[in-house]
N, C-alpha and C positions, 0 to 999 in steps of 0.2 A: 503494499500499500504506500502509495508516495503522498506529498504533502497535498497535492491537489484534490485527492479523494479524500484525505483527512478533513480539509477544509470544507469540503461539500457537504460532507456528512455532519459536520459541527453546524453548518449554516440551516441544514435542513432540520436537525434537532431543534435549534433555538426558535426556527420559524414554527415548527410544530407545537412548542411550548407556548408561545406567545399566542397562536391562533386559539390553542385551548384556553388560554386566560381570558382573550376577548370573548368567546363563545359563552363561557363561564359569567362574565360580567354582563352579557346581554341576556343571560337566561336569569339573572338575579333582578336585573332591571324590569324583567317583564313580570315578575310577580306582582309588582304593583300596577303596570299598565294594563295588563289584560283585564283585570277586574274592572277598573274604570272605563274601558272601552265596552265591556259587556254591560254595565250598568247604564251607560249612555245610550245604548241601542234599546234596552228594555223600557226606559223611562219615556213617557209621552213627552212631545216637544211643548214645554210650556211657554206662555206667551212673556215677552220682555216686558218688564214693568216700565212705565214711562218715566223719564228722567226729569223732574222739576227745572224749570228754567234758572239760569243763575242769577241770584240775586246780587245786589251791589253791596260792597263790603260796608259794615257799619263804620259809623264815624267815631273815632277814637277819641277819647277825652285828653286835652292838651297836658293835663297833670300826669296822666298815666303814662302818656308818650314821653313827657320829660322823665320820668321815673326809670323807664325802661331803657332810654337813651343814656342815662347815667349809669345804670348797673353795666349796661354793656361796655361803656367807656372803661369803668374802674376793673372789669373782668380783662379787657383787653391790656390794660396798661399792668395790671399785677402779674398776669399768667401768660401773656401772648406777645411780650414786647419785641419780639424779633419780627421784622419787616418781611413781608412775603408769606407769612403763615396764614392759615385760615383758622377763623375761631368758629369752633362749633361747641353750642351749649346744649348739654343733654342732661334730662332729669334722672336717666336711667344709666348707672355705672356699673359695667360688668366687674364683679368681683371674684377672683381666682387667687390661690395663693401666690402666684407670682405678682399680680397688681399689688396686693396687700402688702408683700415684702418690699416692692419698690416704694410705697408709700411711707412704710415704717422707716425706710432710710432717709428718704427727703424730708419728713417731718417728725423726728423724734420726740418721744414724750419731754415733758420738761424735767430736768433734772437726771434724765438718762443719758446714757453714752452715746455719742454720735458716730454713726458707722460710715 
């Protein structure tokens, strides 16, 4: 057996393995797709609900607008002072061990060691 035969057999073996992986992936994804397709065929076609016409946005009180603008400015100056960065305010913060560990290093407890 020369080197070309060995490379051909290796390439065919790798190809068979990857085809098997692709077919397995398609089979697993069909577990969720096939029931949805069957359910769609058995359900009668429901009428689409009418979408109400778009309404004009409500007028914002100038005092509330001033407070919101001030809060955004303070947030921008405190935490996002770098130019070119995007400011994103979110009420929901994902909490994982990694993010909690990072916060503990950035904001240590009073009197505790700073790491």
